[in-house]
C-alpha positions in Angstrom: 13.5 -26.9 27.9 10.0 -25.8 26.3 11.5 -22.7 25.2 14.5 -24.7 23.2 11.7 -27.1 21.8 9.8 -24.0 20.4 12.7 -22.4 18.9 13.6 -25.7 17.3 10.1 -26.1 15.7 10.1 -22.4 14.6 13.5 -22.8 12.8 12.0 -26.2 11.3 8.8 -24.5 9.9 10.9 -21.4 8.8 13.2 -23.8 6.8 10.4 -25.6 5.4 8.9 -22.2 3.8 12.5 -21.1 2.6 12.8 -24.6 1.0 9.6 -24.3 -0.9 10.6 -23.9 -4.6 7.3 -22.2 -5.4 8.0 -19.5 -2.8 11.6 -19.0 -3.9 10.8 -18.7 -7.5 7.9 -16.4 -6.8 10.1 -14.0 -4.8 12.8 -13.8 -7.5 9.9 -13.3 -10.4 8.5 -10.6 -8.2 11.8 -8.8 -7.7 12.2 -8.9 -11.8 8.7 -7.5 -12.2 9.7 -5.0 -9.4 12.6 -3.6 -11.5 10.1 -3.6 -14.8 7.7 -1.7 -12.9 10.1 1.0 -11.4 11.5 1.6 -15.0 7.8 1.9 -16.3 6.9 4.5 -13.5 10.1 6.6 -13.5 11.5 6.1 -17.3 9.8 9.2 -18.5 12.3 11.5 -16.9 15.2 9.4 -17.4 16.9 11.2 -20.4 19.0 14.3 -20.1 16.7 16.4 -22.6 13.5 15.9 -20.4 15.4 16.8 -17.4 16.6 20.1 -19.0 13.4 20.8 -20.1 11.4 20.3 -17.0 14.1 21.7 -15.0 13.2 25.2 -16.3 10.2 25.9 -14.1 11.9 24.0 -11.0 11.3 26.0 -7.8 8.9 28.5 -9.1 5.8 29.7 -7.1 2.7 28.2 -8.6 1.0 31.4 -9.4 -1.1 32.9 -12.0 1.9 33.9 -14.2 3.2 30.5 -14.5 -0.4 28.8 -14.9 -0.9 31.4 -17.7 2.6 30.2 -19.2 1.3 26.7 -19.0 -1.8 27.4 -20.6 -0.2 29.4 -23.5 2.3 26.3 -24.2 -0.2 23.5 -24.5 1.7 19.9 -25.0 1.3 18.1 -28.4 1.1 14.4 -27.9 3.4 13.9 -30.6 6.3 16.3 -29.2 8.9 15.3 -26.8 8.7 16.0 -23.2 8.7 19.7 -22.6 8.7 22.4 -20.0 5.1 22.3 -18.8 4.2 18.7 -19.3 4.1 17.6 -15.6 2.6 20.7 -14.3 0.0 20.3 -16.9 -0.9 16.9 -15.8 -1.0 18.0 -12.2 -3.3 20.8 -12.8 -5.3 18.6 -14.9 -5.8 15.8 -12.2 -7.3 18.6 -10.0 -9.4 20.7 -12.6 -10.0 17.9 -15.4 -8.7 17.2 -18.7 -10.1 20.5 -20.4 -8.1 23.2 -18.8 -9.6 27.1 -19.7 -7.5 29.6 -20.8 -8.4 32.0 -18.1 -7.5 29.6 -15.5 -6.1 31.1 -12.1 -4.7 29.7 -8.8 -7.8 30.9 -7.1 -9.9 29.1 -9.6 -7.9 26.0 -9.2 -8.0 26.1 -5.4 -11.6 26.5 -5.4 -12.1 23.3 -7.5 -9.8 21.4 -5.1 -11.8 22.5 -2.0 -15.2 21.5 -3.7 -13.7 18.1 -4.5 -12.7 17.5 -0.9 -16.0 18.8 0.4 -17.8 16.4 -1.9 -15.6 13.6 -0.7 -16.3 14.3 2.9 -20.0 14.7 2.0 -19.9 11.1 0.4 -18.1 9.6 3.2 -20.6 11.0 5.7 -18.1 12.6 8.0 -19.3 13.6 11.5 -19.2 17.1 12.9 -16.2 16.2 15.0 -14.4 15.0 11.9 -15.1 18.0 9.8 -14.0 20.2 12.6 -10.6 18.1 13.0 -9.7 18.7 9.3 -10.7 22.3 9.7 -8.2 22.6 12.6 -5.5 20.1 11.3 -5.4 21.2 7.7 -2.4 23.5 7.3 -1.1 22.6 3.7 0.3 25.4 1.4 -1.7 24.9 -1.6 -0.4 25.2 -4.2 2.9 26.1 -3.1 6.2 25.8 -5.1 6.6 23.7 -8.0 8.9 20.9 -8.2 8.9 18.2 -11.0 6.8 15.5 -9.3 7.3 12.7 -11.7 10.0 10.7 -9.8 8.3 11.3 -6.5 5.1 9.7 -8.0 7.3 7.0 -9.4 8.7 6.1 -5.9 5.0 6.0 -4.6 3.4 4.1 -7.4 6.0 1.6 -8.2 6.2 0.7 -4.2 2.4 0.5 -4.2 2.3 -1.6 -7.2 4.8 -4.0 -6.0 3.1 -4.3 -2.8 -0.3 -5.5 -4.6 1.9 -8.1 -6.5 3.3 -9.4 -3.3 0.0 -9.8 -1.5 -1.5 -11.3 -4.4 1.4 -13.8 -5.2 4.2 -13.8 -2.8 2.6 -14.1 0.4 0.0 -16.8 -0.7 2.4 -19.0 -2.5 5.0 -18.6 0.5 2.8 -18.8 3.5 0.2 -21.4 2.4 2.5 -24.1 2.4 2.8 -24.0 6.3 -0.3 -26.1 6.8 -1.4 -27.1 3.4 1.7 -29.1 2.5 1.1 -31.4 5.6 -2.6 -31.8 4.5 -1.6 -32.8 1.1 1.2 -35.3 2.4 -1.0 -36.7 4.8 1.6 -36.1 7.5 -0.7 -33.6 9.6 -2.0 -36.4 11.9 1.5 -37.7 12.8 2.7 -34.3 13.5 -0.3 -33.7 15.9 0.3 -36.9 17.5 3.9 -36.3 18.4 5.3 -35.0 21.8 5.3 -31.4 20.6 2.2 -31.6 18.1 0.2 -29.4 20.6 -0.3 -25.8 20.6 3.5 -25.1 20.3 3.9 -26.4 16.8 0.9 -24.3 15.8 2.3 -21.2 17.4 5.8 -22.1 15.7 3.8 -22.6 12.4 2.4 -19.2 12.7 5.4 -17.4 13.9 7.3 -18.8 10.9 4.7 -17.6 8.4 4.5 -14.0 10.0 8.4 -13.8 9.9 8.5 -14.8 6.4 5.9 -12.4 5.3 7.3 -9.5 7.2 11.0 -10.4 6.2 10.2 -11.2 2.4 8.0 -7.9 2.0 10.6 -5.9 3.6 13.4 -7.3 1.3 11.1 -7.0 -1.8 10.1 -3.4 -0.9 13.7 -2.5 0.2 15.6 -3.8 -2.8 13.1 -1.8 -5.1 13.8 1.3 -3.1 17.4 1.0 -3.0 17.3 0.5 -6.8 15.3 3.6 -7.2 17.6 5.7 -4.7 20.5 4.5 -6.8 19.3 4.8 -10.2 17.1 8.1 -9.8 18.6 9.6 -6.4 16.5 10.7 -3.5 16.3 14.5 -3.8 12.8 14.2 -5.5 11.4 12.6 -2.2 11.8 16.2 -0.6 9.0 17.8 -2.6 5.5 18.6 -1.1 3.2 15.3 -0.9 0.5 17.7 -2.5 2.6 17.3 -5.7 1.9 13.7 -5.5 -1.5 13.5 -4.1 -3.4 17.0 -4.7 -6.1 16.2 -2.1 -4.0 15.5 1.1 -5.0 17.7 4.0 -1.6 16.8 6.0 1.2 18.8 5.5 4.0 16.2 4.7 6.7 15.7 2.1 6.8 12.9 -0.3 9.5 11.2 1.7 7.1 11.4 4.7 4.2 9.8 2.6 6.5 7.0 1.3 7.4 6.3 5.0 4.0 6.1 6.3 2.8 3.8 3.4 5.6 1.5 3.8 4.9 1.1 7.6 1.3 0.4 6.6 2.6 -2.2 4.3 4.9 -4.1 6.7 2.3 -4.0 9.5 -0.4 -5.5 6.9 2.0 -8.5 6.7 1.0 -9.6 10.0 -2.9 -9.7 9.1 -2.2 -11.1 5.5 0.1 -13.9 6.8 -2.2 -15.1 9.6 -5.3 -14.8 7.3 -3.4 -16.9 4.6 -2.4 -19.7 7.2 -6.0 -19.5 8.4 -7.3 -20.2 5.0 -4.6 -22.9 4.8 -6.1 -24.8 7.5 -9.4 -24.4 6.0 -8.9 -25.2 2.4 -5.9 -27.8 2.9 -4.5 -26.7 -0.5 -2.2 -23.9 -1.4 -3.6 -23.1 -4.7 -7.1 -23.1 -3.3 -5.7 -20.5 -0.9 -4.5 -18.5 -3.7 -7.8 -18.4 -5.6 -9.5 -17.4 -2.1 -7.1 -14.5 -1.7 -7.9 -13.3 -5.2 -11.5 -13.9 -4.8 -11.3 -11.9 -1.5 -9.6 -8.8 -3.0 -12.2 -8.7 -5.9 -15.1 -8.9 -3.5 -13.5 -6.1 -1.5 -13.0 -3.9 -4.6 -16.8 -4.5 -5.6 -18.0 -3.9 -2.1 -16.0 -0.8 -1.8 -17.8 0.6 -4.8 -21.2 -0.2 -3.7 -21.5 -0.5 0.1 -22.7 2.9 1.6 -23.1 1.8 5.2 -20.3 4.0 6.7 -18.7 1.6 9.3 -18.2 -1.1 6.7 -17.4 0.9 4.0 -14.6 2.6 6.1 -13.5 -1.0 7.2 -13.1 -2.3 3.5 -11.5 1.1 2.3 -8.9 0.3 5.3 -7.8 -3.0 4.2 -4.3 -3.3 2.6 -5.3 -4.0 -0.9 -7.7 -0.9 -0.9 -5.5 1.4 1.0 -2.7 1.3 -1.8 -5.1 0.7 -4.6 -7.1 3.8 -4.3 -6.1 7.3 -3.4 -5.1 7.2 0.3 -5.2 11.1 0.4 -8.9 11.2 -0.1 -9.7 8.9 3.0 -10.9 11.5 5.5 -12.8 9.2 7.5 -11.3 9.1 11.0 -11.4 6.8 14.0 -12.6 8.3 17.2 -11.2 6.7 20.4 -12.2 8.3 23.7 -12.6 11.7 22.1 -9.3 11.6 20.3 -9.4 11.2 16.4 -6.8 9.2 14.3 -6.2 9.1 10.7 -5.8 6.2 8.4 -2.0 6.3 8.5 -2.4 6.1 12.5 -5.1 3.4 12.9 -4.5 1.3 9.8 -1.4 -0.5 11.3 -2.9 -1.1 14.6 -6.0 -2.5 12.9 -4.0 -5.0 10.9 -2.4 -6.4 14.0 -5.6 -6.6 15.6 -6.9 -8.3 12.7 -3.7 -10.9 12.8 -4.4 -11.7 16.4 -8.1 -12.7 15.6 -7.0 -14.8 12.5 -4.3 -16.4 14.9 -7.1 -17.1 17.6 -9.5 -18.6 15.0 -6.8 -20.8 13.6 -5.8 -22.1 17.0 -9.5 -23.2 17.5 -9.5 -25.0 13.9 -6.2 -26.7 14.9 -7.4 -27.5 18.4 -10.3 -29.4 17.0 -8.5 -31.3 14.5 -6.2 -32.4 17.4 -9.4 -34.2 18.8 
C-alpha cells in the first residue's frame, strides 16, 4: 500500500513539472539553441570545396615533410578554406600563433611535453601521480592526420549545450518542485495531509531527478542524432589527440565524447538535488535561477585564484568547470587505497555522492518545516 501511494505521489510530482509552461518552453528553446550551436561549430566544413581541399592530406603521417608543406603554404585570412587550414590551427594550439619556418615534429613534441610538465607543476601533482602518468601515458603523438573539425564540433557543441542546460533547463524545470507550493501557499496543506511526510519529500526529489536526467538525455541525444544524420559519425574515429592535444589517455574522439556524456548525465543527480535544495531555501524559482548563476560565476572565479590543492581540484571537478575548461589538462587524480582514478572515473561518483548529500540536507529542512 505504501509503495502504491509513493508511486502515485511520484507521478503527480512528475506531471506537475511537465505541466510547467516555463519548463516546456525552456526545453524547446534549448533545442533551437542546440541546432544553431551545432551549425556554428560544424558549418565550416559543410561545403564540398572545403571537404575536397582538406581531404588532400587526410590519412598522412604527421611528420617533418607535412609540417614543412604547412609552413610553406600559410593560410590567408581572406582565402577560402584550403588544404592545411585545420592542421595549421591544431599546430598553433600547441606551439602558439607564430609558427617558425624551421618547425619539426620533434620541436612540436618538446613544446607539448613542456606544457604538460608545467600544468603538472602548477597542479602540484604528487610523486605517485607523476609515476602514474609516466606509466599510463601511451598516446602516439603526433600520429596520423585526420581532419579534426567535425570531431571538435561534436565535443564543443555537446559541451555548450550542456552548459545552457544546467544554467537554464534544469533550474527552470526542477525549481518548481518546491517553490511553486511556497508561492501558492499550499505547502502547509500538503505537509498536513496523510502522506505529507517523508514520502512526499522523496517523491518530489525522485521526480526532480527523473526530469533532470531524462530532459538532459533528450536534449543531448537529439543534438547528437542531428549531428550524426547531418555530418555522419566517421569523424569520431579519429584520435582524441586531434581534439585535445594534451590528453595523456589513448582514446578516440568517440570514446572521449562518450565519457563526457556520461559525466554530464551523472551530474544531473547532483544538479537536480542541489536545485531543489535551493528551492526549499529560497522558496522562489527565479531566486534559484539567480543563485545557480551566482554559484557558477563564483566557481569560475575561485578556479582561477584558489591554489589550495584539494579545494582547487574539487572546484575544477564540478560539472560547469569540467566542460568549460580543457578536460585533457586535468592531470590531478584521486587516490583511494593506493589506486588512482582519473577525472573521467571519479567525477560521476562524486556527483552522485553530492546528490545524496543535498538530498539529506533537503530532508532535514523539510522535516523542520513539518514541525
